[in-house]
MIKE-457689 format. One line per 4 residues: number of its first residue (from 1); their letters; for each residue x, y, z of N, C-alpha, C, CB. Coordinates in nm, 3 decimals, padded with zeros to 5 digits. Glycine has a CB too. Example, Ala and Ser with C-alpha at 12.3 -4.5 7.8 and 13.67 -1.06 7.14 Angstrom:
2
1	as	01.319:-00.569:00.780:01.230:-00.450:00.780:01.320:-00.330:00.780:01.131:-00.447:00.905  01.285:-00.225:00.708:01.367:-00.106:00.714:01.290:00.003:00.787:01.408:-00.060:00.572 $
END
This chain:
210
1	xxxx	-01.608:02.607:-03.099:-01.772:02.651:-03.101:-01.775:02.773:-03.230:-01.832:02.735:-02.915  -01.697:02.830:-03.221:-01.668:02.883:-03.388:-01.720:02.815:-03.508:-01.519:02.879:-03.423  -01.699:02.711:-03.517:-01.741:02.606:-03.656:-01.877:02.583:-03.631:-01.658:02.444:-03.670  -01.937:02.584:-03.508:-02.080:02.564:-03.511:-02.162:02.692:-03.477:-02.115:02.454:-03.416 $
5	xxxx	-02.156:02.785:-03.418:-02.210:02.871:-03.375:-02.164:02.985:-03.427:-02.212:02.863:-03.262  -02.039:02.998:-03.559:-01.998:03.135:-03.619:-01.884:03.186:-03.494:-02.154:03.255:-03.641  -01.848:03.317:-03.587:-01.725:03.402:-03.494:-01.825:03.515:-03.449:-01.562:03.476:-03.597  -01.856:03.485:-03.300:-01.958:03.555:-03.245:-01.829:03.656:-03.132:-02.099:03.432:-03.161 $
9	xxxx	-01.875:03.724:-03.084:-01.814:03.813:-02.945:-01.817:03.714:-02.842:-01.911:03.957:-02.889  -01.725:03.756:-02.768:-01.763:03.669:-02.634:-01.868:03.734:-02.541:-01.630:03.647:-02.542  -01.867:03.835:-02.540:-01.991:03.905:-02.492:-02.143:03.904:-02.509:-01.972:03.999:-02.519  -02.153:03.811:-02.651:-02.281:03.818:-02.702:-02.325:03.658:-02.631:-02.286:03.843:-02.891 $
13	xxxx	-02.259:03.587:-02.615:-02.275:03.446:-02.605:-02.381:03.478:-02.415:-02.070:03.337:-02.611  -02.481:03.431:-02.433:-02.564:03.392:-02.352:-02.620:03.246:-02.318:-02.642:03.458:-02.381  -02.643:03.261:-02.166:-02.691:03.086:-02.146:-02.780:03.009:-02.225:-02.761:03.062:-02.021  -02.882:03.122:-02.324:-02.981:03.068:-02.446:-02.860:03.007:-02.536:-03.088:03.208:-02.541 $
17	xxxx	-02.757:03.074:-02.540:-02.684:03.040:-02.698:-02.610:02.944:-02.677:-02.589:03.149:-02.773  -02.551:02.930:-02.569:-02.467:02.803:-02.464:-02.521:02.682:-02.445:-02.450:02.837:-02.315  -02.678:02.677:-02.436:-02.761:02.561:-02.436:-02.831:02.549:-02.586:-02.871:02.574:-02.314  -02.814:02.658:-02.667:-02.844:02.620:-02.813:-02.740:02.548:-02.829:-02.858:02.730:-02.922 $
21	xxxx	-02.621:02.615:-02.833:-02.504:02.511:-02.937:-02.493:02.373:-02.809:-02.283:02.620:-02.978  -02.531:02.345:-02.736:-02.485:02.204:-02.656:-02.604:02.148:-02.735:-02.486:02.188:-02.455  -02.755:02.137:-02.734:-02.855:02.083:-02.768:-02.861:02.076:-02.959:-02.967:02.168:-02.687  -02.817:02.165:-03.003:-02.816:02.169:-03.155:-02.692:02.107:-03.232:-02.826:02.315:-03.197 $
25	xxxx	-02.585:02.126:-03.126:-02.460:02.090:-03.210:-02.351:01.963:-03.156:-02.374:02.232:-03.217  -02.347:02.022:-03.045:-02.313:01.938:-02.955:-02.321:01.729:-02.928:-02.387:02.013:-02.873  -02.430:01.785:-02.878:-02.521:01.637:-02.850:-02.511:01.562:-02.995:-02.716:01.669:-02.803  -02.581:01.622:-03.096:-02.625:01.518:-03.223:-02.488:01.514:-03.297:-02.767:01.582:-03.339 $
29	xxxx	-02.376:01.585:-03.256:-02.258:01.548:-03.305:-02.209:01.352:-03.292:-02.160:01.656:-03.216  -02.268:01.297:-03.190:-02.144:01.132:-03.199:-02.077:01.172:-03.076:-01.994:01.108:-03.364  -01.986:01.269:-03.055:-01.925:01.279:-02.956:-01.981:01.188:-02.864:-01.917:01.399:-02.920  -01.853:01.177:-02.734:-01.874:01.109:-02.643:-01.902:01.222:-02.535:-01.767:01.012:-02.624 $
33	xxxx	-02.013:01.170:-02.410:-02.033:01.302:-02.318:-01.910:01.315:-02.255:-02.151:01.298:-02.204  -01.812:01.250:-02.241:-01.660:01.268:-02.167:-01.606:01.406:-02.291:-01.531:01.070:-02.175  -01.643:01.391:-02.388:-01.594:01.479:-02.483:-01.644:01.610:-02.497:-01.605:01.425:-02.593  -01.800:01.577:-02.460:-01.863:01.698:-02.454:-01.866:01.775:-02.345:-01.972:01.685:-02.482 $
37	xxxx	-01.818:01.752:-02.215:-01.835:01.802:-02.113:-01.674:01.892:-02.070:-01.892:01.681:-02.023  -01.576:01.850:-02.199:-01.441:01.897:-02.181:-01.447:02.014:-02.244:-01.331:01.812:-02.230  -01.545:02.006:-02.398:-01.569:02.155:-02.455:-01.678:02.232:-02.372:-01.622:02.149:-02.616  -01.743:02.235:-02.330:-01.781:02.287:-02.203:-01.710:02.351:-02.110:-01.822:02.210:-02.146 $
41	xxxx	-01.610:02.263:-02.052:-01.579:02.346:-01.955:-01.437:02.407:-02.021:-01.571:02.266:-01.806  -01.373:02.393:-02.139:-01.272:02.475:-02.224:-01.349:02.597:-02.268:-01.213:02.393:-02.355  -01.463:02.592:-02.303:-01.550:02.740:-02.354:-01.574:02.835:-02.170:-01.772:02.673:-02.456  -01.624:02.742:-02.091:-01.615:02.812:-01.995:-01.477:02.902:-01.874:-01.683:02.732:-01.956 $
45	xxxx	-01.369:02.822:-01.939:-01.240:02.883:-01.883:-01.235:03.013:-01.978:-01.091:02.774:-01.896  -01.287:02.986:-02.094:-01.277:03.109:-02.196:-01.351:03.249:-02.129:-01.362:03.064:-02.352  -01.475:03.204:-02.143:-01.576:03.295:-02.092:-01.487:03.374:-01.921:-01.748:03.176:-02.063  -01.491:03.289:-01.873:-01.393:03.361:-01.770:-01.281:03.417:-01.711:-01.389:03.340:-01.729 $
49	xxxx	-01.147:03.337:-01.824:-01.081:03.442:-01.887:-01.098:03.559:-01.929:-01.052:03.416:-01.954  -01.181:03.559:-01.998:-01.245:03.666:-02.067:-01.295:03.803:-01.985:-01.360:03.601:-02.131  -01.390:03.726:-01.890:-01.441:03.836:-01.797:-01.323:03.919:-01.687:-01.558:03.758:-01.702  -01.211:03.852:-01.641:-01.168:03.907:-01.584:-01.081:04.024:-01.650:-01.131:03.829:-01.517 $
53	xxxx	-01.087:04.016:-01.777:-01.015:04.128:-01.882:-01.126:04.241:-01.935:-00.948:04.039:-02.032  -01.276:04.202:-01.861:-01.341:04.294:-01.864:-01.454:04.254:-01.997:-01.245:04.417:-01.870  -01.381:04.190:-02.095:-01.455:04.170:-02.240:-01.568:04.148:-02.244:-01.417:04.078:-02.317  -01.633:04.084:-02.118:-01.756:04.039:-02.118:-01.814:04.115:-01.929:-01.746:03.837:-02.151 $
57	xxxx	-01.944:04.053:-01.970:-02.035:04.079:-01.820:-02.127:03.985:-01.800:-02.122:04.215:-01.811  -02.164:04.007:-01.678:-02.241:03.899:-01.610:-02.237:03.787:-01.585:-02.316:03.886:-01.638  -02.319:03.667:-01.594:-02.292:03.546:-01.553:-02.275:03.460:-01.641:-02.368:03.506:-01.481  -02.169:03.333:-01.636:-02.120:03.297:-01.678:-02.211:03.176:-01.787:-02.037:03.289:-01.591 $
61	xxxx	-02.212:03.183:-01.917:-02.331:03.144:-01.971:-02.286:02.977:-01.931:-02.363:03.199:-02.149  -02.152:02.933:-01.914:-02.146:02.826:-01.953:-02.154:02.722:-01.805:-02.022:02.825:-02.047  -02.157:02.799:-01.722:-02.186:02.722:-01.573:-02.296:02.645:-01.550:-02.201:02.812:-01.464  -02.312:02.563:-01.476:-02.398:02.427:-01.510:-02.443:02.383:-01.603:-02.487:02.410:-01.465 $
65	xxxx	-02.391:02.399:-01.702:-02.401:02.334:-01.852:-02.334:02.156:-01.910:-02.309:02.454:-01.940  -02.462:02.117:-01.919:-02.428:01.961:-01.887:-02.517:01.903:-01.989:-02.465:01.900:-01.721  -02.462:01.813:-02.065:-02.539:01.693:-02.122:-02.612:01.595:-02.056:-02.466:01.624:-02.183  -02.741:01.604:-02.098:-02.833:01.462:-02.041:-02.808:01.316:-02.133:-03.023:01.502:-02.059 $
69	xxxx	-02.698:01.378:-02.231:-02.649:01.220:-02.282:-02.608:01.092:-02.162:-02.494:01.245:-02.377  -02.662:00.960:-02.155:-02.606:00.889:-02.062:-02.464:00.846:-02.142:-02.707:00.769:-02.012  -02.403:00.836:-02.008:-02.221:00.803:-02.025:-02.232:00.650:-02.054:-02.103:00.836:-01.855  -02.270:00.605:-02.179:-02.290:00.480:-02.212:-02.151:00.419:-02.291:-02.422:00.478:-02.298 $
73	xxxx	-02.030:00.323:-02.196:-01.920:00.289:-02.222:-01.945:00.247:-02.364:-01.865:00.196:-02.128  -01.860:00.227:-02.471:-01.884:00.184:-02.596:-01.887:00.034:-02.619:-01.793:00.243:-02.675  -01.954:-00.060:-02.637:-01.902:-00.197:-02.683:-01.810:-00.283:-02.747:-01.951:-00.224:-02.722  -01.733:-00.360:-02.648:-01.619:-00.399:-02.729:-01.636:-00.464:-02.832:-01.537:-00.463:-02.672 $
77	xxxx	-01.550:-00.422:-02.944:-01.584:-00.505:-03.084:-01.376:-00.573:-03.118:-01.676:-00.337:-03.260  -01.418:-00.659:-03.217:-01.290:-00.713:-03.293:-01.202:-00.588:-03.333:-01.333:-00.803:-03.435  -01.061:-00.595:-03.385:-00.975:-00.492:-03.431:-01.051:-00.496:-03.620:-00.770:-00.547:-03.398  -01.026:-00.459:-03.653:-01.027:-00.458:-03.827:-00.873:-00.489:-03.827:-01.078:-00.283:-03.925 $
81	xxxx	-00.851:-00.516:-03.948:-00.694:-00.585:-04.029:-00.622:-00.460:-04.022:-00.700:-00.651:-04.223  -00.645:-00.310:-04.053:-00.570:-00.234:-04.064:-00.530:-00.166:-03.895:-00.629:-00.151:-04.172  -00.617:-00.161:-03.806:-00.611:-00.154:-03.728:-00.518:-00.263:-03.580:-00.714:-00.128:-03.755  -00.531:-00.370:-03.664:-00.442:-00.474:-03.601:-00.291:-00.391:-03.671:-00.484:-00.670:-03.664 $
85	xxxx	-00.263:-00.391:-03.727:-00.150:-00.355:-03.834:-00.110:-00.239:-03.748:-00.199:-00.316:-04.010  -00.160:-00.172:-03.711:-00.147:-00.001:-03.670:-00.100:-00.052:-03.516:-00.330:00.124:-03.679  -00.160:-00.143:-03.451:-00.098:-00.190:-03.330:00.052:-00.244:-03.309:-00.175:-00.286:-03.295  00.025:-00.324:-03.412:00.160:-00.418:-03.394:00.268:-00.331:-03.461:00.151:-00.582:-03.475 $
89	xxxx	00.247:-00.265:-03.533:00.358:-00.190:-03.619:00.432:-00.103:-03.503:00.287:-00.081:-03.753  00.331:-00.034:-03.406:00.375:00.053:-03.295:00.470:-00.018:-03.207:00.257:00.103:-03.213  00.445:-00.149:-03.180:00.487:-00.233:-03.062:00.628:-00.298:-03.146:00.349:-00.364:-03.003  00.607:-00.314:-03.287:00.746:-00.352:-03.325:00.796:-00.244:-03.311:00.777:-00.410:-03.453 $
93	xxxx	00.798:-00.127:-03.310:00.884:00.030:-03.316:00.975:00.016:-03.171:00.751:00.204:-03.308  00.847:-00.043:-03.086:00.928:-00.062:-02.930:00.941:-00.202:-02.861:00.848:00.024:-02.812  01.023:-00.298:-02.970:01.072:-00.423:-02.982:01.212:-00.410:-02.914:01.072:-00.472:-03.131  01.296:-00.311:-02.922:01.403:-00.299:-02.910:01.422:-00.278:-02.737:01.444:-00.197:-03.009 $
97	xxxx	01.348:-00.262:-02.655:01.319:-00.233:-02.557:01.206:-00.297:-02.474:01.314:-00.131:-02.577  01.146:-00.352:-02.554:01.032:-00.406:-02.466:00.955:-00.476:-02.577:00.938:-00.286:-02.378  01.053:-00.603:-02.622:00.999:-00.746:-02.732:00.944:-00.810:-02.644:01.113:-00.857:-02.817  00.898:-00.824:-02.513:00.770:-00.875:-02.456:00.607:-00.880:-02.488:00.773:-00.823:-02.361 $
101	xxxx	00.591:-00.719:-02.561:00.497:-00.655:-02.589:00.479:-00.696:-02.702:00.502:-00.537:-02.572  00.583:-00.736:-02.812:00.531:-00.738:-02.949:00.517:-00.925:-02.952:00.657:-00.649:-03.082  00.550:-00.992:-02.898:00.616:-01.152:-02.834:00.444:-01.168:-02.805:00.768:-01.159:-02.645  00.424:-01.112:-02.696:00.269:-01.179:-02.653:00.147:-01.107:-02.726:00.237:-01.160:-02.477 $
105	xxxx	00.206:-00.992:-02.813:00.076:-00.941:-02.908:00.043:-01.049:-02.993:00.105:-00.807:-03.007  00.136:-01.109:-03.036:00.111:-01.198:-03.162:00.083:-01.306:-03.108:00.220:-01.219:-03.263  00.106:-01.401:-02.964:00.032:-01.535:-02.916:-00.119:-01.465:-02.899:00.104:-01.615:-02.750  -00.114:-01.354:-02.886:-00.250:-01.326:-02.823:-00.395:-01.298:-02.929:-00.221:-01.187:-02.731 $
109	xxxx	-00.324:-01.264:-03.063:-00.380:-01.301:-03.200:-00.402:-01.382:-03.243:-00.343:-01.281:-03.275  -00.336:-01.476:-03.231:-00.303:-01.626:-03.300:-00.393:-01.718:-03.195:-00.106:-01.678:-03.300  -00.414:-01.700:-03.061:-00.507:-01.761:-03.002:-00.637:-01.694:-02.933:-00.441:-01.825:-02.923  -00.667:-01.596:-02.935:-00.821:-01.522:-02.871:-00.777:-01.551:-02.706:-01.015:-01.630:-02.932 $
113	xxxx	-00.614:-01.585:-02.665:-00.668:-01.617:-02.512:-00.634:-01.487:-02.443:-00.589:-01.759:-02.427  -00.653:-01.492:-02.312:-00.644:-01.335:-02.232:-00.481:-01.327:-02.212:-00.742:-01.325:-02.049  -00.469:-01.228:-02.181:-00.320:-01.133:-02.148:-00.227:-01.170:-02.052:-00.345:-00.993:-02.097  -00.331:-01.205:-01.942:-00.237:-01.293:-01.849:-00.278:-01.406:-01.836:-00.218:-01.252:-01.721 $
117	xxxx	-00.325:-01.476:-01.942:-00.283:-01.604:-01.952:-00.164:-01.627:-01.994:-00.352:-01.668:-02.019  -00.170:-01.598:-02.103:-00.007:-01.561:-02.216:00.100:-01.537:-02.090:-00.016:-01.362:-02.347  00.124:-01.449:-02.018:00.193:-01.369:-01.926:00.229:-01.475:-01.835:00.114:-01.249:-01.862  00.118:-01.564:-01.771:00.165:-01.676:-01.703:00.206:-01.745:-01.735:00.122:-01.728:-01.655 $
121	xxxx	00.255:-01.777:-01.891:00.286:-01.916:-01.907:00.441:-01.925:-01.837:00.278:-01.961:-02.078  00.470:-02.089:-01.850:00.625:-02.157:-01.806:00.624:-02.240:-01.920:00.647:-02.252:-01.645  00.730:-02.259:-01.858:00.818:-02.362:-01.953:00.775:-02.489:-01.966:00.953:-02.383:-01.909  00.702:-02.575:-01.830:00.659:-02.659:-01.874:00.501:-02.687:-01.945:00.693:-02.715:-01.789 $
125	xxxx	00.445:-02.556:-01.976:00.327:-02.518:-02.055:00.310:-02.544:-02.200:00.313:-02.392:-02.043  00.489:-02.573:-02.242:00.453:-02.579:-02.340:00.512:-02.695:-02.395:00.465:-02.474:-02.393  00.491:-02.786:-02.515:00.480:-02.911:-02.537:00.546:-02.878:-02.698:00.315:-02.982:-02.508  00.580:-02.983:-02.749:00.624:-03.003:-02.906:00.490:-02.958:-02.996:00.670:-03.184:-02.941 $
129	xxxx	00.551:-02.914:-03.118:00.484:-02.848:-03.211:00.335:-02.719:-03.214:00.457:-02.959:-03.269  00.411:-02.656:-03.099:00.290:-02.520:-03.089:00.188:-02.525:-02.998:00.203:-02.498:-03.216  00.146:-02.690:-02.925:00.097:-02.687:-02.807:00.134:-02.630:-02.733:00.087:-02.762:-02.764  00.040:-02.567:-02.620:00.055:-02.503:-02.520:-00.098:-02.491:-02.422:00.117:-02.375:-02.575 $
133	xxxx	-00.036:-02.521:-02.296:-00.150:-02.535:-02.182:-00.191:-02.471:-02.083:-00.141:-02.616:-02.125  -00.283:-02.409:-02.126:-00.362:-02.345:-02.014:-00.400:-02.369:-01.864:-00.458:-02.339:-02.056  -00.289:-02.366:-01.805:-00.334:-02.369:-01.615:-00.415:-02.264:-01.519:-00.198:-02.363:-01.531  -00.424:-02.208:-01.554:-00.452:-02.083:-01.483:-00.511:-01.936:-01.507:-00.359:-02.062:-01.450 $
137	xxxx	-00.642:-02.042:-01.602:-00.723:-01.944:-01.661:-00.828:-01.856:-01.543:-00.811:-02.027:-01.778  -00.886:-01.813:-01.578:-00.994:-01.696:-01.512:-01.096:-01.803:-01.489:-01.058:-01.546:-01.624  -01.151:-01.911:-01.511:-01.251:-02.015:-01.455:-01.158:-02.127:-01.471:-01.405:-02.034:-01.535  -01.237:-02.261:-01.448:-01.189:-02.387:-01.433:-01.213:-02.414:-01.561:-01.244:-02.476:-01.330 $
141	xxxx	-01.344:-02.350:-01.631:-01.353:-02.428:-01.801:-01.249:-02.375:-01.899:-01.510:-02.393:-01.890  -01.171:-02.211:-01.828:-01.070:-02.182:-01.928:-00.936:-02.265:-01.908:-01.039:-02.030:-01.924  -00.878:-02.329:-01.855:-00.804:-02.424:-01.858:-00.818:-02.525:-01.977:-00.819:-02.474:-01.744  -00.732:-02.534:-02.079:-00.726:-02.595:-02.156:-00.623:-02.588:-02.296:-00.830:-02.593:-02.160 $
145	xxxx	-00.621:-02.636:-02.383:-00.516:-02.671:-02.521:-00.506:-02.556:-02.599:-00.571:-02.792:-02.630  -00.395:-02.479:-02.603:-00.400:-02.373:-02.745:-00.294:-02.455:-02.826:-00.342:-02.179:-02.719  -00.328:-02.460:-02.943:-00.226:-02.489:-03.063:-00.181:-02.332:-03.150:-00.317:-02.611:-03.184  -00.049:-02.350:-03.150:00.017:-02.214:-03.295:00.047:-02.283:-03.359:00.147:-02.100:-03.293 $
149	xxxx	00.042:-02.257:-03.505:00.050:-02.300:-03.618:00.166:-02.257:-03.670:-00.049:-02.275:-03.685  00.172:-02.078:-03.692:00.263:-02.003:-03.719:00.384:-02.008:-03.710:00.247:-01.934:-03.684  00.484:-02.016:-03.807:00.618:-01.968:-03.809:00.648:-01.931:-03.639:00.631:-01.828:-03.923  00.630:-01.785:-03.712:00.600:-01.695:-03.594:00.620:-01.721:-03.409:00.459:-01.677:-03.621 $
153	xxxx	00.476:-01.763:-03.469:00.450:-01.796:-03.248:00.512:-01.918:-03.259:00.242:-01.826:-03.147  00.573:-02.033:-03.315:00.706:-02.122:-03.309:00.807:-02.041:-03.281:00.743:-02.197:-03.436  00.819:-01.986:-03.339:00.978:-01.949:-03.300:00.961:-01.857:-03.165:01.068:-01.849:-03.440  00.897:-01.779:-03.149:00.869:-01.723:-02.980:00.861:-01.829:-02.883:00.721:-01.640:-02.958 $
157	xxxx	00.813:-01.889:-02.884:00.764:-02.030:-02.793:00.906:-02.094:-02.769:00.647:-02.157:-02.889  00.967:-02.131:-02.898:01.115:-02.205:-02.874:01.236:-02.102:-02.809:01.176:-02.266:-03.036  01.225:-01.969:-02.902:01.289:-01.857:-02.807:01.291:-01.837:-02.615:01.211:-01.734:-02.864  01.216:-01.849:-02.613:01.194:-01.841:-02.499:01.165:-01.953:-02.372:01.118:-01.773:-02.518 $
161	xxxx	01.134:-02.080:-02.445:01.194:-02.210:-02.328:01.306:-02.280:-02.354:01.100:-02.332:-02.309  01.365:-02.179:-02.428:01.524:-02.247:-02.484:01.615:-02.241:-02.336:01.621:-02.121:-02.636  01.673:-02.285:-02.297:01.776:-02.275:-02.186:01.711:-02.212:-02.074:01.903:-02.194:-02.225  01.600:-02.280:-02.006:01.543:-02.234:-01.883:01.466:-02.342:-01.807:01.455:-02.118:-01.911 $
165	xxxx	01.496:-02.373:-01.701:01.424:-02.469:-01.649:01.251:-02.438:-01.685:01.467:-02.473:-01.490  01.183:-02.618:-01.618:01.034:-02.632:-01.615:00.955:-02.540:-01.598:00.994:-02.703:-01.536  01.023:-02.423:-01.473:00.925:-02.387:-01.382:00.963:-02.235:-01.427:00.940:-02.442:-01.212  01.039:-02.238:-01.527:01.038:-02.041:-01.498:00.898:-02.013:-01.611:01.246:-01.919:-01.582 $
169	xxxx	00.949:-01.890:-01.568:00.828:-01.800:-01.691:00.897:-01.807:-01.851:00.811:-01.582:-01.643  00.793:-01.790:-01.933:00.835:-01.772:-02.073:00.917:-01.612:-02.085:00.685:-01.784:-02.176  00.805:-01.522:-01.982:00.848:-01.400:-01.991:00.885:-01.375:-01.883:00.774:-01.315:-02.034  00.955:-01.394:-01.861:01.079:-01.382:-01.723:01.136:-01.251:-01.716:01.224:-01.487:-01.739 $
173	xxxx	01.065:-01.109:-01.796:01.097:-01.013:-01.817:00.990:-00.924:-01.699:01.096:-00.998:-01.970  00.891:-00.971:-01.712:00.789:-00.936:-01.601:00.786:-00.977:-01.496:00.686:-00.956:-01.620  00.730:-00.871:-01.406:00.725:-00.839:-01.260:00.561:-00.909:-01.179:00.736:-00.647:-01.254  00.550:-00.933:-01.117:00.380:-00.963:-01.095:00.348:-00.831:-01.054:00.325:-01.089:-00.969 $
177	xxxx	00.234:-00.752:-01.042:00.196:-00.663:-01.006:00.027:-00.652:-00.969:00.249:-00.590:-01.092  -00.031:-00.540:-00.903:-00.148:-00.580:-00.845:-00.156:-00.630:-00.735:-00.202:-00.648:-00.904  -00.296:-00.616:-00.676:-00.358:-00.662:-00.580:-00.371:-00.805:-00.583:-00.467:-00.602:-00.571  -00.379:-00.889:-00.694:-00.360:-00.987:-00.725:-00.209:-01.077:-00.803:-00.459:-00.975:-00.776 $
181	xxxx	-00.153:-01.000:-00.760:-00.020:-01.001:-00.842:00.020:-01.108:-00.949:00.085:-01.008:-00.748  -00.029:-01.049:-01.005:-00.058:-01.086:-01.170:00.064:-01.035:-01.269:-00.212:-01.001:-01.229  00.150:-01.172:-01.349:00.232:-01.097:-01.424:00.201:-01.025:-01.559:00.323:-01.170:-01.442  00.056:-01.004:-01.589:00.051:-00.894:-01.672:00.039:-00.781:-01.688:00.012:-00.898:-01.714 $
185	xxxx	00.009:-00.778:-01.492:-00.013:-00.622:-01.437:-00.015:-00.469:-01.517:00.096:-00.606:-01.344  00.163:-00.497:-01.502:00.222:-00.372:-01.609:00.222:-00.329:-01.701:00.297:-00.355:-01.635  00.238:-00.512:-01.804:00.226:-00.527:-01.923:00.077:-00.483:-01.970:00.265:-00.660:-01.950  -00.009:-00.506:-01.911:-00.157:-00.455:-01.991:-00.162:-00.298:-01.973:-00.317:-00.529:-01.910 $
189	xxxx	-00.137:-00.215:-01.909:-00.119:-00.126:-01.911:-00.018:-00.073:-02.002:-00.116:-00.112:-01.815  00.090:-00.088:-02.039:00.214:-00.013:-02.112:00.144:-00.076:-02.246:00.408:-00.061:-02.066  00.100:-00.182:-02.290:00.044:-00.242:-02.399:-00.077:-00.114:-02.433:-00.015:-00.410:-02.358  -00.199:-00.081:-02.343:-00.286:-00.026:-02.345:-00.234:00.141:-02.397:-00.348:-00.059:-02.217 $
193	xxxx	-00.144:00.171:-02.369:-00.093:00.286:-02.371:-00.046:00.283:-02.524:00.014:00.307:-02.257  00.040:00.186:-02.584:00.070:00.177:-02.693:-00.038:00.167:-02.800:00.146:00.090:-02.690  -00.131:00.096:-02.769:-00.255:00.122:-02.775:-00.320:00.229:-02.826:-00.286:00.113:-02.683  -00.308:00.324:-02.763:-00.382:00.476:-02.755:-00.302:00.567:-02.825:-00.400:00.540:-02.601 $
197	xxxx	-00.147:00.568:-02.818:-00.078:00.573:-02.908:-00.087:00.563:-03.080:-00.024:00.507:-02.862  -00.125:00.414:-03.074:-00.148:00.449:-03.234:-00.280:00.451:-03.290:-00.079:00.353:-03.321  -00.371:00.420:-03.194:-00.490:00.493:-03.239:-00.566:00.520:-03.137:-00.567:00.429:-03.333  -00.519:00.690:-03.128:-00.623:00.774:-03.039:-00.737:00.750:-03.001:-00.651:00.871:-03.080 $
201	xxxx	-00.830:00.740:-03.065:-00.985:00.684:-03.045:-01.008:00.586:-03.014:-01.061:00.680:-03.131  -00.919:00.453:-02.965:-00.929:00.328:-02.926:-01.043:00.296:-02.842:-00.819:00.296:-02.868  -01.017:00.358:-02.708:-01.101:00.345:-02.620:-01.258:00.377:-02.661:-01.051:00.419:-02.520  -01.292:00.487:-02.741:-01.390:00.516:-02.786:-01.451:00.415:-02.900:-01.367:00.636:-02.818 $
205	xxxx	-01.389:00.383:-02.966:-01.442:00.280:-03.081:-01.451:00.126:-02.988:-01.309:00.270:-03.239  -01.433:00.115:-02.893:-01.462:-00.013:-02.826:-01.347:-00.117:-02.864:-01.610:-00.068:-02.872  -01.212:-00.086:-02.868:-01.071:-00.131:-02.895:-01.054:-00.190:-02.765:-00.956:-00.015:-02.938  -01.043:-00.279:-02.751:-00.900:-00.314:-02.610:-00.871:-00.428:-02.603:-00.927:-00.291:-02.447 $
209	xx	-00.779:-00.440:-02.527:-00.680:-00.591:-02.472:-00.786:-00.642:-02.345:-00.472:-00.541:-02.387  -00.754:-00.836:-02.395:-00.821:-00.877:-02.244:-00.754:-00.978:-02.148:-00.962:-00.941:-02.264 $
END
């Protein structure tokens, strides 16, 4: 507020000043409606805290103040190389505790598959030379073959299929979760938290896992 409207005393803020702050400073800033609501709520708390100490009087100028900007979800987009590196670096830092997050991310990046498609892979779905069959896609047309060519992806497949039976999961440390009992349920939540830690504005920027 001070950056936008100057270092004014709390008792000089009227509903007109608060409305001007919203319409001339906050809404044109490009920040999301949710962020604007948080700014307004914080100023409302500050004003009421000051009122209890008799530093201001009258009606709270921020009560009922709300942006008319529509809450539009940002359109999802692809990661840039720099964003992808930040995300992978964050996953690698956790690899001692959760190596499956890094391994799944690498297979996702190299295939464009959905997270749960990779999480549901079984040993019988993996063939020689990086060939992988998706049998449980979101739709019938999602059943397809993937081909992994990089040494790191082939290493992950080899490591996770060795000394396992054909019906065992590649990522056997995962447990089914959610209403659909999907193997990727808890994994997707953890990886989204890691993404938010690595890139705090990821959600507002349209970055997500699918």
